[in-house]
C-alpha positions as CSV (number, residue, x, y, z in Angstrom):
1,M,-4.5,13.3,21.7
2,K,-4.6,14.1,18.0
3,F,-3.0,17.1,15.9
4,N,-3.8,18.8,12.2
5,Y,-0.7,20.2,11.7
6,K,-1.6,21.4,8.6
7,N,-4.0,23.7,9.9
8,I,-1.7,25.2,12.9
9,I,1.5,25.9,10.5
10,K,0.4,29.7,10.0
11,T,-0.5,30.1,13.4
12,V,2.7,29.0,14.8
13,I,4.4,31.9,13.8
14,V,2.3,34.2,15.6
15,L,3.1,32.4,18.3
16,A,6.6,32.5,18.2
17,V,5.5,36.3,19.4
18,L,2.6,35.3,22.0
19,A,4.7,32.2,23.9
20,G,7.9,34.3,24.3
21,T,6.4,37.0,26.4
22,G,4.7,34.3,28.1
23,T,8.1,33.1,29.9
24,G,8.4,36.5,31.4
25,C,11.2,36.8,29.5
26,K,11.3,38.2,25.7
27,K,14.8,36.8,25.5
28,F,13.8,33.5,25.8
29,L,13.1,33.6,22.3
30,E,14.4,35.3,19.2
31,A,12.4,38.0,17.3
32,P,9.3,36.3,15.3
33,P,9.4,36.7,11.7
34,L,8.4,40.2,10.2
35,N,5.3,38.8,8.5
36,A,3.9,37.5,11.4
37,L,0.2,37.3,12.4
38,T,-1.2,39.6,15.0
39,K,-3.3,37.7,17.6
40,E,-6.7,39.3,16.4
41,E,-5.7,37.9,13.3
42,A,-5.0,34.3,14.2
43,I,-7.9,33.9,16.8
44,S,-10.9,35.6,15.1
45,D,-13.3,32.5,15.1
46,E,-13.6,29.2,17.1
47,A,-11.5,27.5,14.3
48,G,-8.6,29.6,15.2
49,L,-9.0,29.4,18.8
50,K,-8.8,25.7,18.3
51,T,-5.9,25.9,16.4
52,V,-4.1,27.9,19.0
53,L,-5.2,25.2,21.5
54,N,-3.6,22.6,19.3
55,S,-0.3,24.5,19.5
56,A,-0.4,24.7,23.2
57,Y,-0.6,20.3,22.7
58,Q,2.7,20.5,20.7
59,Q,4.1,21.8,23.4
60,V,2.6,19.3,25.7
61,G,3.6,16.5,23.6
62,G,6.8,17.8,22.4
63,D,10.4,16.9,23.5
64,D,10.1,19.6,26.0
65,M,7.5,18.1,27.6
66,F,6.1,14.4,27.5
67,G,8.3,13.7,23.9
68,G,11.1,13.1,26.6
69,K,12.6,15.6,28.0
70,I,11.0,15.6,31.6
71,Q,11.5,11.9,31.6
72,T,15.0,11.7,30.8
73,I,16.1,14.8,33.4
74,S,14.0,13.1,36.0
75,E,15.6,9.6,35.6
76,L,19.2,10.9,35.4
77,M,18.6,12.6,38.5
78,A,16.5,9.6,40.5
79,D,18.7,6.2,41.3
80,Q,18.0,3.5,38.5
81,I,20.4,4.9,35.9
82,N,24.0,3.9,35.8
83,G,25.8,7.7,35.2
84,S,29.4,6.3,34.8
85,N,29.3,7.6,31.2
86,L,27.6,10.8,31.3
87,S,29.2,14.2,31.1
88,G,28.0,17.8,30.4
89,D,24.4,18.4,31.1
90,F,23.3,15.0,31.4
91,G,26.4,14.4,34.0
92,E,25.2,17.4,36.1
93,F,21.8,16.0,36.2
94,Y,23.2,12.9,37.4
95,G,25.5,14.7,39.7
96,R,22.6,16.7,41.3
97,K,24.5,19.4,41.0
98,S,22.0,21.9,39.0
99,S,23.2,25.4,37.9
100,V,21.7,28.2,36.1
101,F,23.3,27.2,32.7
102,G,22.6,24.4,30.4
103,D,20.4,24.8,27.2
104,Y,18.8,21.2,27.9
105,K,17.0,22.6,31.3
106,K,16.4,25.8,30.1
107,N,14.8,24.9,26.7
108,M,12.4,22.1,28.8
109,Y,11.6,25.1,31.0
110,V,10.8,27.7,28.2
111,G,8.9,25.0,26.3
112,M,6.6,24.3,29.4
113,Y,5.8,27.8,30.1
114,Q,4.9,28.2,26.0
115,G,2.3,25.6,26.5
116,I,1.1,27.4,29.4
117,Y,1.1,31.2,27.6
118,R,-0.7,29.1,24.5
119,A,-3.4,27.6,26.9
120,N,-3.9,31.3,28.5
121,T,-4.2,33.2,25.0
122,V,-6.9,30.3,24.4
123,L,-8.6,31.5,28.0
124,E,-8.4,34.8,27.3
125,N,-10.3,34.5,24.1
126,L,-13.1,32.1,24.8
127,D,-15.5,34.5,23.3
128,K,-14.5,33.4,20.1
129,A,-16.0,30.0,21.0
130,A,-19.3,29.2,19.3
131,T,-20.6,25.4,19.9
132,M,-17.4,23.9,22.0
133,R,-16.7,26.6,24.7
134,D,-16.7,24.5,27.5
135,N,-14.5,21.8,25.9
136,I,-12.1,24.2,24.5
137,E,-11.9,25.9,28.3
138,G,-11.7,22.5,30.0
139,Q,-8.8,21.1,27.4
140,A,-7.1,24.7,28.2
141,K,-6.9,24.3,32.0
142,F,-6.0,20.9,31.7
143,I,-2.6,22.1,29.7
144,R,-2.2,24.8,32.3
145,A,-2.5,22.5,35.2
146,I,-0.7,19.6,33.6
147,S,2.5,21.8,32.8
148,H,2.5,23.6,36.0
149,F,2.5,20.3,37.8
150,E,5.5,19.0,35.9
151,I,7.2,22.3,36.4
152,V,6.8,22.6,40.0
153,K,7.8,18.7,41.1
154,L,11.1,19.4,38.8
155,Y,11.8,23.2,40.1
156,A,10.8,23.0,43.6
157,Q,11.2,21.2,46.9
158,P,7.9,18.9,47.0
159,W,4.7,19.0,48.9
160,G,5.7,18.6,52.5
161,F,8.9,20.1,52.4
162,T,7.7,22.7,55.0
163,A,4.7,22.2,57.5
164,D,2.4,24.5,55.7
165,N,3.7,24.3,52.2
166,S,5.3,28.1,52.4
167,H,8.2,27.2,50.6
168,L,9.2,28.6,47.3
169,G,7.5,27.0,44.4
170,I,7.5,28.2,40.7
171,P,5.9,31.3,38.9
172,I,2.2,30.9,38.8
173,R,1.1,31.9,35.1
174,V,-2.7,32.6,34.6
175,T,-2.3,35.6,31.9
176,T,-0.7,36.6,29.0
177,A,0.1,40.0,30.5
178,V,4.0,40.2,30.1
179,T,5.1,41.3,33.8
180,S,7.9,40.1,36.0
181,S,6.9,36.8,37.6
182,E,7.6,36.1,41.4
183,R,8.0,32.5,42.4
184,A,4.5,32.0,44.3
185,T,4.9,29.3,47.4
186,V,4.1,25.4,46.6
187,K,0.8,25.5,48.6
188,Q,-0.4,28.4,46.1
189,V,0.5,26.3,42.8
190,Y,-0.7,23.0,43.9
191,D,-4.2,25.0,44.8
192,Q,-4.1,26.6,41.3
193,I,-3.1,23.4,39.5
194,I,-6.5,22.0,41.7
195,V,-8.9,24.6,40.9
196,D,-8.0,24.6,37.2
197,L,-8.3,20.5,37.0
198,K,-11.4,20.5,39.0
199,D,-12.7,23.1,36.4
200,A,-11.5,20.7,33.3
201,E,-13.2,17.8,35.2
202,N,-16.5,19.9,35.0
203,K,-16.0,21.2,31.5
204,L,-14.7,18.1,29.7
205,P,-16.7,15.5,28.0
206,D,-17.0,11.6,28.7
207,L,-15.5,11.1,25.3
208,N,-13.3,14.0,23.3
209,N,-11.8,11.9,20.0
210,G,-8.1,11.8,21.4
211,Y,-8.1,15.1,23.4
212,P,-8.7,14.9,27.4
213,T,-11.9,13.9,28.8
214,K,-13.0,14.4,32.2
215,W,-11.5,11.0,33.0
216,A,-7.9,12.5,32.1
217,A,-8.6,15.2,34.7
218,K,-9.8,13.0,37.4
219,G,-6.5,10.6,36.6
220,L,-4.4,13.7,36.9
221,L,-6.1,14.9,39.8
222,A,-5.4,11.3,41.6
223,K,-1.7,12.1,40.6
224,V,-1.5,15.7,42.1
225,Y,-3.3,14.8,45.4
226,F,-0.9,11.6,45.4
227,Q,2.4,13.9,45.2
228,M,0.7,15.5,48.0
229,N,0.3,12.6,50.0
230,D,-3.4,13.5,50.3
231,F,-4.2,9.8,50.3
232,S,-8.6,10.1,50.6
233,N,-8.5,12.9,47.2
234,A,-5.6,10.2,45.6
235,Y,-7.8,7.3,46.3
236,S,-11.2,8.7,45.1
237,Y,-10.1,10.2,42.0
238,A,-8.2,7.0,41.0
239,N,-11.5,4.7,42.0
240,Q,-13.7,7.3,39.9
241,V,-11.3,6.2,36.9
242,I,-11.0,2.9,37.5
243,E,-14.6,2.0,38.4
244,S,-15.7,3.8,35.2
245,K,-14.8,0.5,33.5
246,K,-13.4,2.5,30.3
247,F,-9.9,1.5,30.8
248,T,-8.3,-2.3,31.0
249,L,-5.2,-3.6,31.8
250,D,-3.3,-4.4,28.8
251,A,-2.5,-7.8,28.5
252,T,0.8,-7.5,27.1
253,Y,3.5,-4.6,28.1
254,A,4.1,-4.0,24.5
255,N,1.1,-2.2,23.8
256,R,1.9,0.4,26.4
257,F,4.3,2.3,24.2
258,S,2.7,1.3,20.7
259,E,1.6,3.1,17.4
260,A,-2.0,1.2,18.0
261,G,-2.0,2.8,21.6
262,S,-3.1,1.1,24.8
263,A,-6.5,-0.1,26.1
264,E,-5.4,1.6,29.5
265,S,-4.3,5.2,28.4
266,V,-6.7,7.4,30.0
267,F,-4.4,10.4,28.3
268,Q,-2.0,10.0,25.9
269,I,-0.1,11.7,23.0
270,I,-1.0,9.9,19.9
271,T,1.2,9.8,17.0
272,T,0.2,10.4,13.8
273,R,2.5,9.5,10.8
274,G,3.9,12.1,8.9
275,S,2.3,15.0,10.8
276,F,3.1,14.8,14.5
277,E,5.3,11.3,16.1
278,P,6.1,11.9,19.9
279,G,8.6,10.4,21.6
280,S,11.7,11.3,19.5
281,E,13.9,12.4,22.5
282,L,12.8,9.0,24.4
283,R,14.5,7.5,21.1
284,N,17.2,9.7,20.9
285,Q,18.1,9.0,24.6
286,F,16.5,5.2,25.6
287,R,16.6,3.5,22.4
288,S,18.6,0.5,22.5
289,D,18.0,-1.7,19.3
290,I,20.2,0.4,16.9
291,N,22.9,1.6,19.1
292,L,24.1,1.6,22.6
293,P,21.9,4.5,23.9
294,T,23.2,7.5,26.4
295,I,20.7,6.3,29.4
296,R,21.4,2.9,30.7
297,A,20.1,1.0,34.0
298,T,22.0,-0.1,37.2
299,D,23.0,-3.5,37.7
300,A,21.2,-3.1,40.8
301,F,18.0,-2.0,39.2
302,Y,18.1,-5.0,36.7
303,T,19.1,-7.2,39.7
304,M,15.1,-6.3,40.8
305,V,13.4,-7.5,37.6
306,N,15.6,-10.5,36.7
307,T,13.7,-12.6,38.8
308,T,11.8,-15.9,38.0
309,N,8.7,-15.6,36.1
310,D,8.9,-11.8,36.1
311,V,8.2,-11.2,32.3
312,R,8.7,-7.5,32.4
313,K,12.6,-8.4,32.4
314,S,11.9,-8.8,28.6
315,L,12.1,-4.9,28.9
316,F,15.5,-4.9,29.8
317,N,18.6,-6.5,28.3
318,N,22.0,-6.9,29.9
319,V,23.2,-9.2,26.7
320,K,23.3,-7.1,23.3
321,Y,26.1,-4.6,25.4
322,P,28.1,-6.5,27.0
323,G,28.7,-4.7,31.4
324,N,25.4,-2.2,30.3
325,V,21.7,-3.0,31.2
326,V,19.7,-0.9,28.4
327,I,15.7,-0.5,28.1
328,N,14.0,-1.4,25.4
329,K,10.5,0.3,25.7
330,Y,11.1,2.9,23.1
331,N,12.6,0.6,20.6
332,K,10.2,1.7,17.7
333,D,10.1,3.9,15.3
334,R,6.8,6.0,16.5
335,F,4.7,5.3,19.3
336,N,2.1,6.6,21.3
337,V,3.3,8.3,24.8
338,P,1.2,7.2,27.5
339,V,0.6,10.1,30.3
340,I,-2.0,8.8,32.5
341,Y,-3.1,5.4,32.6
342,L,-4.6,2.4,34.6
343,T,-1.3,0.7,35.6
344,E,-0.4,3.9,37.7
345,L,-3.9,4.6,38.8
346,K,-4.4,1.2,40.5
347,L,-1.0,1.4,41.9
348,I,-1.9,5.0,43.3
349,R,-5.4,3.6,44.6
350,A,-3.7,0.5,46.2
351,E,-0.5,2.6,48.2
352,A,-4.0,5.4,49.1
353,A,-6.0,3.0,50.6
354,A,-3.2,1.5,52.2
355,G,-1.6,4.9,53.4
356,S,-5.4,5.8,55.0
357,N,-6.0,2.0,56.5
358,T,-9.1,1.5,54.3
359,N,-10.6,-0.1,51.5
360,L,-7.5,-2.8,52.1
361,D,-9.6,-5.4,50.4
362,V,-9.6,-3.0,47.1
363,A,-6.0,-2.5,47.6
364,I,-4.8,-6.2,47.8
365,Q,-6.9,-6.6,44.4
366,D,-5.0,-4.0,42.8
367,I,-1.7,-5.3,43.7
368,N,-3.0,-8.6,42.5
369,D,-3.9,-7.4,39.2
370,I,-0.4,-5.9,38.6
371,M,1.3,-9.0,40.1
372,K,-0.8,-11.2,37.9
373,R,0.6,-9.8,34.7
374,A,4.0,-9.2,35.7
375,Y,4.8,-12.5,36.8
376,N,2.3,-14.8,34.8
377,N,0.1,-15.9,37.2
378,T,2.5,-17.1,39.9
379,K,2.8,-14.6,42.6
380,S,0.3,-12.9,44.6
381,I,-0.3,-11.1,48.2
382,P,-2.9,-12.8,50.5
383,V,-5.9,-11.7,51.1
384,G,-5.8,-9.8,54.7
385,S,-2.6,-8.1,54.0
386,S,-1.5,-5.7,56.1
387,A,-1.6,-2.1,55.1
388,A,1.9,-2.0,55.5
389,L,2.9,-5.1,53.3
390,I,0.6,-3.5,50.5
391,I,2.4,-0.5,50.8
392,T,5.7,-2.3,50.3
393,N,4.4,-4.0,47.2
394,A,2.8,-0.9,45.9
395,R,6.0,1.1,45.8
396,F,8.3,-2.1,44.6
397,E,6.0,-3.0,41.5
398,R,5.8,0.7,40.8
399,G,9.7,1.1,40.6
400,L,9.7,-1.9,38.2
401,E,6.7,-1.1,36.1
402,L,7.6,2.4,35.3
403,A,11.1,2.2,34.9
404,G,12.3,4.4,32.5
405,E,9.4,6.8,32.5
406,G,10.3,9.7,34.7
407,N,8.4,8.5,37.8
408,R,11.1,7.9,40.2
409,L,12.0,11.1,41.2
410,S,9.0,12.0,42.1
411,E,8.5,8.8,44.6
412,I,12.0,9.8,46.0
413,K,11.0,13.2,47.0
414,R,7.2,12.1,47.7
415,I,8.2,9.3,50.3
416,G,10.7,11.4,51.7
417,A,8.2,13.6,52.7
418,L,6.7,11.2,54.5
419,G,10.0,10.5,56.5
420,Q,11.4,7.8,54.8
421,N,14.6,8.0,52.5
422,I,14.7,5.5,49.8
423,D,17.0,7.1,47.2
424,K,19.4,4.0,46.3
425,R,22.4,6.7,45.9
426,G,22.2,7.5,49.6
427,S,21.2,11.1,49.2
428,V,18.5,13.1,51.5
429,W,15.0,13.5,49.7
430,N,15.3,17.4,50.2
431,C,19.1,18.0,49.1
432,P,19.5,21.2,47.0
433,G,20.4,18.8,44.1
434,F,17.1,17.1,44.0
435,I,15.6,20.1,42.3
436,L,16.9,22.0,39.1
437,Q,18.2,25.7,39.4
438,F,15.8,28.0,37.2
439,P,17.5,29.4,33.9
440,N,19.4,32.8,34.5
441,E,16.8,34.7,32.1
442,E,14.3,34.5,35.1
443,Q,16.6,36.6,37.5
444,A,17.9,38.7,34.4
445,A,14.0,39.8,33.7
446,N,13.5,40.3,37.4
447,Q,16.2,41.1,39.9
448,N,14.2,40.0,42.8
449,F,13.6,36.6,41.3
450,K,14.6,34.0,43.9
451,L,17.1,31.4,42.5
452,N,17.2,27.7,44.2
453,P,20.3,27.1,46.6
454,E,22.8,25.9,44.2
455,G,24.3,22.6,45.6
456,N,24.8,18.8,45.2
457,C,23.4,15.7,47.8
458,F,26.7,14.7,48.5
């Protein structure tokens, strides 16, 4: 995903108006400059439409989303981080007792809905598109889908919390109309995400100059269905991406977060020196080569990775700062941020196959591909392995491969919905503290807006 910020500076001014109302509460943002452009001036042709689309990517790739806050909050609420040094908002996240207060999560929430609002602005002005209408529409729906997906995972109990998924989700925003929004059910939210992604899959091209492709939409559908424990569809979409042969596992882990980019990335936030350099919040909270970072791993986690022949232990360090285990993944001045990539899709395909007890030979090969790289050709699971053994290994390797990337919290809740509590801190998967509280501004704009129950997990 590439941005040309020289062309969007002017439009971002008008989007201070457009984005602010999209949250359902004008108080979310300060008043715009007096010389702000009107929407009609900003979006008069396809070039203007693409400029607004780029500004939506600014939100997706910025600190409030994949630039670091999603990963940071998710890691703090999960079970691989040592929270003994944390206070303030971070102490609250780690303590699993979210409240209506706290700018860190409020700004993340607002930022994600800003991206959705800008995508909706594009979708409502598709008549301005000339040669790229389908592509632009597909990108906008991809942005809207991925943003709703990340919000619902953090602010609502997971799929499976109720038998029919009628429990409260998040506001679905598919228009720029300024209305007081209610919370849709989790089923309604996921239905909307899937509709948007299937539209994106059909409208996006095979190659797209760094922007989302049809393969990105398929990869995200695999992640969405997997979060729903819909193993048949998760397998199908992961399989389509893998079997396209367009993506290959990186030989080294260093490539995953690198400025050059990764051969296995299906969708990544691309850095452009001097214009857009994503991941600053990841560096702020995790980077360990300059100073002792705020976020550090537990000793128990390090014991899992610090085994004979596991090359992934180089991604962590328990020596530089005695008594602390730090993460090395983000120790660079700049890097691309992978959002959908082959390692995770192979782990999804493996567990989805085993979860439905089909295509076990494919699942075994996927696990062994991950292990071959991780253990330097010294470890594998045997041909004919059971579905249970495949699932055990898929989950274990996922926990190491994606450590520090914000995935573990989703897994605690997803697997919990299947009937197994896996939280290493001993919390039940559906306790109130595993979901974030909405910012107070939502209820201020709509007194009928239902907040989440407040409480912790202990």
